[in-house]
C-alpha positions as CSV (number, residue, x, y, z in Angstrom):
1,M,10.6,28.6,27.8
2,S,12.1,25.2,27.1
3,E,15.5,24.8,25.7
4,S,15.8,23.7,22.1
5,K,17.7,20.5,21.2
6,T,19.4,20.1,17.8
7,I,19.8,16.7,16.3
8,K,21.8,15.8,13.2
9,V,19.6,13.6,11.0
10,A,21.6,13.5,7.7
11,K,24.7,14.7,6.0
12,I,24.4,15.8,2.4
13,N,27.5,16.8,0.4
14,E,29.4,17.3,3.7
15,V,26.7,19.5,5.1
16,D,24.9,18.5,8.4
17,I,21.1,18.5,8.2
18,L,19.7,19.3,11.5
19,V,16.3,18.9,13.2
20,I,15.6,21.5,15.9
21,E,13.3,20.2,18.7
22,N,11.5,22.7,20.8
23,G,8.1,21.2,21.2
24,E,8.0,20.7,17.5
25,K,10.6,19.2,15.1
26,R,11.8,21.9,12.7
27,V,14.4,21.8,10.0
28,A,16.6,24.7,9.0
29,I,16.5,25.3,5.2
30,K,19.8,27.0,4.7
31,P,22.0,23.9,5.3
32,I,19.9,21.9,2.9
33,C,20.2,24.7,0.3
34,L,24.0,24.8,0.8
35,A,24.1,21.0,0.4
36,L,22.1,21.2,-2.9
37,G,23.9,24.2,-4.2
38,I,20.8,26.4,-4.5
39,D,20.3,29.9,-3.2
40,A,18.8,29.9,0.3
41,D,17.4,33.5,0.0
42,S,15.5,32.4,-3.2
43,Q,14.1,29.4,-1.4
44,R,13.1,31.5,1.6
45,K,11.2,33.8,-0.8
46,K,9.5,30.8,-2.4
47,L,8.5,29.5,1.0
48,N,7.1,32.9,2.0
49,E,5.1,33.0,-1.3
50,D,3.7,29.5,-0.9
51,P,0.1,29.5,0.4
52,I,0.7,26.5,2.7
53,L,4.4,26.8,3.7
54,S,4.4,30.5,4.3
55,S,2.4,30.1,7.5
56,T,4.9,27.4,8.8
57,T,8.1,29.3,8.2
58,V,9.7,30.8,11.4
59,L,13.1,31.8,12.8
60,S,14.4,29.3,15.2
61,T,17.5,29.5,17.4
62,A,19.8,26.5,17.3
63,V,23.4,25.5,17.6
64,G,25.0,25.7,14.2
65,A,27.6,23.4,12.8
66,D,30.3,25.7,14.2
67,G,28.9,25.3,17.8
68,K,27.5,28.8,18.0
69,L,23.8,29.8,18.5
70,R,22.3,31.0,15.2
71,E,18.9,32.1,14.1
72,M,17.8,30.0,11.2
73,V,14.7,30.0,9.0
74,T,13.0,26.7,9.6
75,I,9.9,24.8,8.6
76,P,8.3,21.8,10.4
77,L,9.9,18.5,9.6
78,K,6.6,17.2,8.2
79,F,6.7,19.9,5.4
80,V,10.4,19.4,4.5
81,F,9.7,16.4,2.2
82,G,7.1,18.4,0.1
83,W,9.4,21.4,-0.1
84,L,12.3,19.2,-1.3
85,F,9.9,17.5,-3.8
86,R,9.2,20.9,-5.4
87,I,12.8,22.0,-5.9
88,D,13.7,22.0,-9.6
89,S,16.5,19.4,-10.0
90,R,17.9,21.5,-12.9
91,N,18.9,24.2,-10.4
92,V,20.8,22.0,-7.9
93,N,24.5,21.4,-8.2
94,E,25.7,18.5,-10.3
95,A,26.9,16.5,-7.4
96,A,23.4,16.5,-5.8
97,R,21.3,16.2,-8.9
98,D,21.1,12.4,-9.1
99,S,20.1,12.2,-5.4
100,V,17.4,14.9,-5.8
101,L,16.0,13.1,-8.9
102,K,16.0,9.7,-7.0
103,Y,14.3,11.4,-4.0
104,Q,11.7,13.0,-6.3
105,L,11.0,9.7,-8.0
106,M,10.5,8.1,-4.6
107,C,8.0,10.9,-3.8
108,Y,6.1,10.2,-7.0
109,E,6.0,6.5,-6.1
110,A,4.9,7.2,-2.5
111,L,2.1,9.5,-3.7
112,Y,1.0,6.9,-6.2
113,D,1.1,4.2,-3.6
114,Y,-0.8,6.3,-1.1
115,F,-3.6,7.5,-3.4
116,S,-3.9,4.3,-5.5
117,S,-3.7,1.8,-2.6
118,Y,-7.5,1.9,-2.0
119,A,-8.2,1.4,-5.7
120,D,-5.7,-1.5,-5.7
121,F,-7.5,-3.0,-2.7
122,V,-10.9,-2.7,-4.4
123,E,-9.6,-4.2,-7.6
124,Q,-7.9,-7.1,-5.9
125,K,-11.0,-7.7,-3.7
126,Q,-13.3,-7.7,-6.8
127,R,-11.0,-10.2,-8.5
128,A,-11.1,-12.4,-5.5
129,I,-14.9,-12.1,-5.2
130,E,-15.3,-13.0,-8.9
131,Q,-13.0,-16.1,-8.4
132,Q,-14.9,-17.2,-5.4
133,L,-18.3,-16.7,-7.1
134,D,-17.0,-18.9,-9.9
135,I,-16.0,-21.6,-7.4
136,V,-19.5,-21.3,-5.7
137,E,-21.3,-21.6,-9.0
138,K,-19.3,-24.7,-9.9
139,A,-19.9,-26.1,-6.5
140,K,-23.7,-25.5,-6.9
141,I,-23.7,-27.3,-10.3
142,N,-21.7,-30.2,-8.8
143,F,-24.0,-30.3,-5.8
144,K,-27.1,-30.4,-8.1
145,N,-25.5,-33.2,-10.2
146,T,-24.3,-35.0,-7.1
147,R,-27.8,-34.7,-5.5
148,G,-29.3,-36.3,-8.6
149,I,-26.7,-39.1,-8.5
150,L,-27.4,-39.5,-4.7
151,E,-31.2,-39.6,-5.3
152,D,-30.7,-42.3,-8.0
153,A,-28.4,-44.3,-5.8
154,E,-30.9,-44.1,-2.9
155,K,-33.7,-45.3,-5.2
156,Q,-31.5,-48.2,-6.3
157,L,-30.7,-49.0,-2.7
158,K,-34.4,-49.0,-1.8
159,V,-35.1,-51.4,-4.8
160,L,-32.3,-53.7,-3.6
161,R,-33.5,-53.7,0.0
162,Q,-37.0,-54.5,-1.2
163,F,-35.8,-57.3,-3.5
164,S,-36.9,-60.6,-2.0
165,Y,-35.9,-64.2,-2.3
166,S,-39.0,-64.9,-4.3
167,D,-38.1,-62.0,-6.7
168,F,-34.7,-63.6,-7.0
169,N,-36.3,-66.9,-7.9
170,I,-38.7,-65.2,-10.4
171,E,-35.8,-63.5,-12.1
172,R,-34.3,-67.0,-12.6
173,R,-31.9,-66.7,-9.7
174,Q,-30.3,-63.5,-10.8
175,L,-30.0,-60.4,-8.6
176,K,-30.9,-57.6,-11.0
177,L,-29.3,-54.4,-9.7
178,F,-31.1,-52.2,-12.1
179,P,-34.7,-52.5,-13.2
180,E,-35.2,-52.9,-17.0
181,E,-36.6,-49.3,-17.5
182,E,-33.4,-47.8,-16.1
183,M,-31.1,-50.0,-18.2
184,N,-32.0,-48.2,-21.4
């Protein structure tokens, strides 16, 4: 059996929040409850009644803040954030209430960002596609117009290249750039 290692990850209201590593990172719930001013036994009961968290709650041995080995109810670190999100901010002590509310707001924003990010991506992509389609359509119209101008210019160039000295003399010594039918 490997030895567990305890790491202090935070301090809330002068209470150390510990992660116990023994192959899995786990967090003791009692120090968090003390820091928030909520009843640890009540939270343990809620954890045991929860359909997801109940299967993750175990007793872990770790060094307590007093340096002695203690058995503590723990949950995996990856579940702590959801557990904290569900704590009713009205039940925490006044000193911790603002922090809990800010944390819960961050959770709402993180959930929104996570679940809406694909929709945001699709929306932004669709807007970009629509803008690019507009550019392509305008380019096609410009290309069509420019192709017509190019064809006319090439016809005029052909006429000019075929214009001879005798045509020049017939036209009374004037180089007519545009035939009469195209002048109107």
